[in-house]
N, C-alpha and C positions, 0 to 999 in steps of 0.2 A: 380605499379603506385598507388599512394594514391588519393582517391576521396573525395571531400568535400560533405557536405549534399546536396548542390544544384545539384551537378552531380548525386548523388544517387537518389534524388527525381525525377529528370528528367528521369533517367533510369527506375525507378519504374513506373512512369506514362506511359512509353512506354511498360510496362510489360516485361522488359528484365530480365531474371532469374539471370544473373550475378549481376545486381544491387540490386535485391531483396535479394540475398545472402549477399551482402555487408551490406545492411541495418540490416539484422538479426545479422551478425557477429559483427557489431558495437554497437548495442543496446540490444542484447538479455540478457546480464548479468544485465544491469541496470533495464530492464523491468521485469526480473525474480525476482529481489528483491521486486519490487512493487507487483507482483502477489503473492509472498510468504507471504506478509503481510496480504493479503485478503483471501487466501485459507487456508483450515484447514490442508492440507498435501502437501508435496512436489509434489506428483503426480497430485493433483488438480491444483497446481500452474503451472505445465507443461502444463496441458490441457488448462488452462486459457490463458497462453502465446501463445500457438499454435492458439487458436481461435482468440486472439487479433491480431496476425500477419496476419491472413486471412482477418480480418476487415480492418487492416491498408492498406494492398495491394488493397483491394476493394475500399477504400475511399481515397487513396492517392491524387486523384484529388481535394479533398475538403480541403486539407491542405493549410493554408494561412499564410505565414511567417510574415505578418503584425500583426497577432493576437497572435503570440507567436512562441516559438521554436518548431522544429520537435520533440525533446525529450518530451516537455511538452504535445504536442498534442497526442503523442503515449502513454504517461503515463495515460492520461485521458481515452483513449480507453481501456487500460489494466484494469483500475479501474472499468469502467462501465461494461466491460466484466465479471470481477470477481463478481460484485454485481448481474448482471443478472443471472450468473451461480448459485449463491447461492439461489436466489429467485426461479429459475427453479427447483433446487434439493430439496428445503425445502419450498414449497409454504405455508404450513400450519403454519410454525414457524414465518413467517414474519421476521422483523429485530429487534424486541423488545425482549430483554432478561432482565427481571427484577431480580435484585439480590441486596440485601442490605448488605453492608459490613462496618464493623466498621473501622474507620480511625486509622492507626498506623503510627508513624513517620518513615520516611525512614532513615536508618542508614547513618551516615556521609560517604561520598566518595564511597558509594557502587556502584554507576553507573560507576564510572571510572575504576572499577575492572572487568567489564564484557566485553566480546567480542560481536561483532555485532551479531554473530550466537546465543549467549545466549539471547540477547535482543529479537531477532526475535522469539525465542522459548517461552519466557515469554509472549510476545504480542499474539502469536498464541494460547495461553491457555485461553485468555479472551473469555467470551461468544460471540457468533457471532455478535450480535448487538453492543456490547461494542467495540469489535475489529474494526468493520467497522467505527463507529463514531470516535474512537481514531485515526485510520489511516487517515481518511478523514480530520479531524480537525488539529491534531498535526503535522502529517508528510506531508500531501499533501496540507494543507493550504486552505481547503474549509471553507466557513462560515457556521454557523448553519442553515441559510436559505437554502443554496445550499445543505447541507446534508439532510435537511428535504425533499427537492424536489427529491433528488436522491433515498432516502430510503422510501419515503412515510410516514414520521413521522413529528411531529410538531417540531418547533425550540426548544421549552422547553424540549421536550423528548430528542432531540439531546444534549442539555446542561446537562440534568440529566444523560444521559448515559455516557457522557464524564467524568463527576465528579465521577461516580461510577467506570468507567474504570481506572481512575487515582488511586483511592483508592485500587482497586484490584491489580494494578501494584505495588504500594508501598508495599503491603503485600507480593507479589510474589518476588519482588526484595530484600526484607529484608532477604530472605532465602539464599541469596548469600553473606552474611556478612563475612563468613569465607574464601571465595575464594580469592586467590591472582592471578589475571589475568591481563595481560597488557591492557593498555588503547587503544581504537580505536576511529577513528574520527566519526563514526556513533553514538556515545553515546550522542553527543550534542543534538540530537533530543529529548531525554528523560529527559534532565536536567530540563525541565519545571515542572516536576512532584513534586519536593520538595518544 
């Protein structure tokens, strides 16, 4: 029997394990993609996702469908869990990674030749602060003001890190110029870089 989100939420609010399992089965893949963008390794992403699901089950009573979808609410929890995990593991580093990069043009059609996995790999190689700002702004749609609040940085620092992240991504993506790889739908997120 197929259950919709309303049924799953009600079951989770009653702490029923079958409905908690359904929630995990339905959303784990989507939320793992979010966790992987913020974590440095696959194993860290798994830890983030596990911690996030614990928080989701603890806070399921706080979910309000009038404020957004279940998926967007859970994505927010995964993002905040990943950012807290990073700050806990690297308190002295903060989220500011300064790196000056010269701008090089992105070769024509290079993005369309990459797989989603390759793009995640390129993004994961950004310095931590750049990766966090890039993900929050470009992929997750946070404003620079919201990013500043989440990361404890100024709006101008957020803008600066985004600009530098895009420059670094252009350089990294240019290395894939000789690859002939099929197009994936996830590439649309990166097209804003050129």
